[in-house]
C-alpha positions as a printed Julia matrix, in Angstrom:
240×3 Matrix{Float64}:
  -0.01   -0.02   0.04
   1.4     3.39  -0.9
   1.89    6.05   1.73
  -1.05    8.18   0.53
  -3.54    5.34   0.78
  -2.11    4.38   4.22
  -3.29    7.65   5.65
  -6.34    8.24   3.29
  -8.0     4.97   4.28
 -11.5     6.35   5.17
 -11.87    8.61   2.1
 -10.64    5.82  -0.25
 -13.23    3.47   1.07
 -16.04    6.13   1.08
 -15.3     7.07  -2.47
 -15.27    3.42  -3.53
 -18.59    2.62  -1.83
 -20.1     5.66  -3.47
 -18.9     4.35  -6.86
 -20.3     0.97  -6.29
 -23.7     2.26  -5.23
 -23.83    4.67  -8.14
 -24.82    7.54  -6.0
 -22.76   10.26  -4.19
 -24.5    10.06  -0.83
 -23.26   11.02   2.62
 -21.83    8.09   4.52
 -23.87    7.54   7.7
 -22.43    7.62  11.15
 -22.82    3.75  11.25
 -20.79    3.42   8.09
 -17.89    5.59   9.55
 -18.08    3.42  12.72
 -17.71    0.38  10.55
 -14.75    1.8    8.65
 -13.06    2.74  11.84
 -13.6    -0.85  13.17
 -11.95   -2.2   10.02
  -9.05    0.27  10.46
  -8.59   -0.61  14.28
  -8.64   -4.29  13.32
  -5.8    -3.76  10.79
  -7.79   -4.58   7.65
  -5.68   -3.44   4.71
  -7.24   -0.98   2.27
  -6.93   -3.42  -0.58
  -8.89   -6.08   1.41
 -11.63   -3.61   2.24
 -12.14   -2.69  -1.36
 -12.07   -6.34  -2.52
 -14.53   -7.25   0.22
 -16.81   -4.42  -0.92
 -16.64   -5.8   -4.43
 -17.52   -9.31  -3.22
 -20.37   -8.13  -1.07
 -21.91   -6.22  -4.01
 -21.61   -9.25  -6.24
 -23.32  -11.39  -3.7
 -26.0    -8.77  -3.05
 -26.86   -8.31  -6.72
 -27.46  -12.0   -7.03
 -29.86  -11.99  -4.26
 -33.55  -11.27  -4.47
 -33.08   -7.92  -2.76
 -30.41   -6.77  -5.11
 -32.94   -6.62  -8.03
 -35.1    -4.08  -6.29
 -33.18   -2.31  -3.63
 -29.79   -0.69  -3.49
 -27.22   -1.84  -0.93
 -27.51    0.85   1.68
 -24.77    0.31   4.3
 -21.31   -0.95   4.67
 -22.54   -3.22   7.36
 -23.65   -5.59   4.63
 -19.98   -5.81   3.5
 -18.5    -6.73   6.85
 -18.25  -10.42   6.47
 -16.85  -10.16   2.98
 -14.25   -7.55   3.94
 -12.94   -9.64   6.94
 -12.9   -12.71   4.67
 -10.82  -10.77   2.07
  -8.47   -9.6    4.95
  -7.97  -13.27   6.04
  -7.2   -14.22   2.45
  -4.73  -11.51   2.02
  -3.06  -12.31   5.27
  -2.72  -15.99   4.26
  -1.27  -14.96   0.94
   1.22  -12.86   2.55
   2.31  -15.4    5.2
   6.05  -15.93   4.92
   6.75  -12.98   2.82
   7.77  -10.76   5.83
   6.17   -7.65   7.05
   5.75   -4.72   4.58
   6.53   -1.29   6.04
   4.82    1.85   4.76
   7.07    4.15   6.78
   9.39    5.18   3.86
   6.53    5.88   1.44
   4.48    7.76   3.92
   7.15   10.24   5.06
   6.63   12.77   2.33
   2.93   12.74   1.78
   2.15   15.77   4.06
   4.17   18.82   4.26
   5.18   20.03   7.75
   3.21   23.18   7.24
   0.13   21.28   6.36
   0.47   19.24   9.53
   1.07   22.29  11.73
  -2.09   23.82  10.33
  -3.95   20.56  11.04
  -2.64   20.33  14.6
  -3.31   24.03  15.23
  -7.0    23.58  14.06
  -7.51   20.68  16.52
  -5.72   22.4   19.38
  -8.0    25.43  18.89
 -11.16   23.18  19.02
  -9.83   21.52  22.18
  -9.12   24.93  23.78
 -12.68   26.13  22.89
 -14.03   23.12  24.75
 -12.07   23.89  27.87
 -13.71   27.45  28.2
 -15.88   27.95  31.3
 -19.08   26.05  30.98
 -21.56   25.37  33.81
 -22.76   22.24  32.13
 -19.43   20.66  31.81
 -17.62   19.07  34.75
 -14.36   20.89  35.68
 -12.45   17.53  35.6
 -13.45   17.12  31.99
 -12.17   20.55  31.13
  -8.84   19.73  32.83
  -8.61   16.48  30.87
  -9.18   18.24  27.6
  -6.64   20.92  28.54
  -4.03   18.19  29.22
  -4.66   16.63  25.84
  -4.44   20.06  24.16
  -1.16   20.68  25.78
   0.16   17.25  24.81
  -0.83   17.98  21.28
   0.94   21.31  21.36
   4.08   19.54  22.62
   3.84   17.09  19.69
   4.09   19.96  17.16
   7.75   20.47  18.25
   8.45   17.17  16.46
   7.67   18.72  13.08
  10.57   21.11  13.57
  13.16   18.37  14.31
  15.86   17.84  11.65
  15.89   14.9    9.5
  13.09   12.79   7.94
   9.75   12.96   9.74
   8.43    9.57  10.99
   4.67    9.82  10.35
   4.09    6.31  11.81
   5.55    7.29  15.09
   3.6    10.6   15.02
   0.41    8.65  14.42
   1.18    6.38  17.38
   1.2     9.5   19.56
  -1.94   10.89  18.12
  -3.75    7.56  18.61
  -2.81    7.63  22.3
  -4.28   11.18  22.58
  -7.45   10.17  20.62
  -7.88    7.29  23.19
  -7.41    9.66  26.13
 -10.0    12.0   24.49
 -12.48    9.1   24.1
 -12.04    8.07  27.78
 -12.61   11.57  29.0
 -15.87   12.01  27.0
 -17.05    8.51  27.96
 -16.49    9.23  31.7
 -18.03   12.64  31.79
 -20.97   12.6   29.28
 -24.38   12.62  30.97
 -26.62    9.72  31.24
 -29.08   11.38  28.86
 -26.54   11.91  26.11
 -25.2     8.32  26.47
 -28.75    6.9   26.44
 -29.59    8.97  23.31
 -26.57    7.65  21.47
 -27.08    4.0   22.57
 -30.62    4.26  21.23
 -29.3     5.47  17.99
 -26.7     2.68  17.57
 -29.28    0.03  18.53
 -31.53    1.33  15.85
 -28.87    1.61  13.24
 -27.57   -1.95  13.82
 -30.97   -3.71  14.36
 -31.19   -5.25  10.84
 -27.5    -6.19  10.64
 -26.96   -7.9   13.98
 -27.42  -11.39  12.35
 -24.76  -10.73   9.85
 -22.12   -9.61  12.28
 -20.29  -11.53  14.97
 -20.46  -10.44  18.56
 -16.86   -9.05  18.45
 -17.53   -7.18  15.24
 -20.73   -5.65  16.82
 -18.93   -4.56  19.91
 -16.21   -2.75  17.99
 -18.66   -1.06  15.67
 -20.7    -0.03  18.63
 -17.7     1.48  20.34
 -16.52    3.39  17.27
 -20.14    4.81  16.79
 -20.35    5.95  20.39
 -17.07    7.5   20.01
 -17.89    9.54  16.91
 -21.23   10.68  18.35
 -19.65   11.83  21.48
 -17.16   13.9   19.59
 -20.06   15.45  17.66
 -21.98   16.14  20.82
 -19.05   17.96  22.28
 -17.86   19.61  19.01
 -14.45   17.9   19.2
 -12.15   16.62  16.43
 -10.43   13.27  15.71
  -6.7    13.76  16.11
  -5.34   10.84  14.09
  -3.73   11.47  10.7
  -6.27    9.21   9.18
  -8.63   12.09   9.54
  -6.26   14.7    8.02
  -7.73   16.15   4.89
């Protein structure tokens, strides 16, 4: 996989799904949660696209395929995971493939600084005094913002920039952000989001294994909490 696709995972899948559906429609929060679950599980981009192809072929052969368009990536989950397993088996014994060298030059340092600055600004806005937000939550967001600011100094270091290591740092901050939101979100907010995800997944539960469902639910809740609090994802996978 080339360096651009390595960090352009979600938009590549989104564009491919649009192409297969034949309609340029907004991808739903559930679809985003599914893509994030694939990325977290280490599903290669090539396997995701191949699995989508296989799922569409299967769907078009079914009775429903003649009358209704395939609406969600949830239908593609099994096919994508199968394609990932096949790719893993085919690559067994060939040794690990590193994307680090290819990924180093795909973003300029100025672009990355602007991306970081935008996210820091969003975090700082969320730490402003607010009677409805617990003080401890504001403190956690402030700590994450300060950590992100300190990470910017890496962009000024001499030599080649290691984007994979930078991504590891951002992933840690994303996880801290998710933990802070989950801990301090009100019961009403959590209940609303849980009802949403249950409704979205109702018709797909039989097609997905328990582990898959748990991961998708987690990613869905994470995404919706960020939207509720007006906060960004920090990972380079969301850099655009």
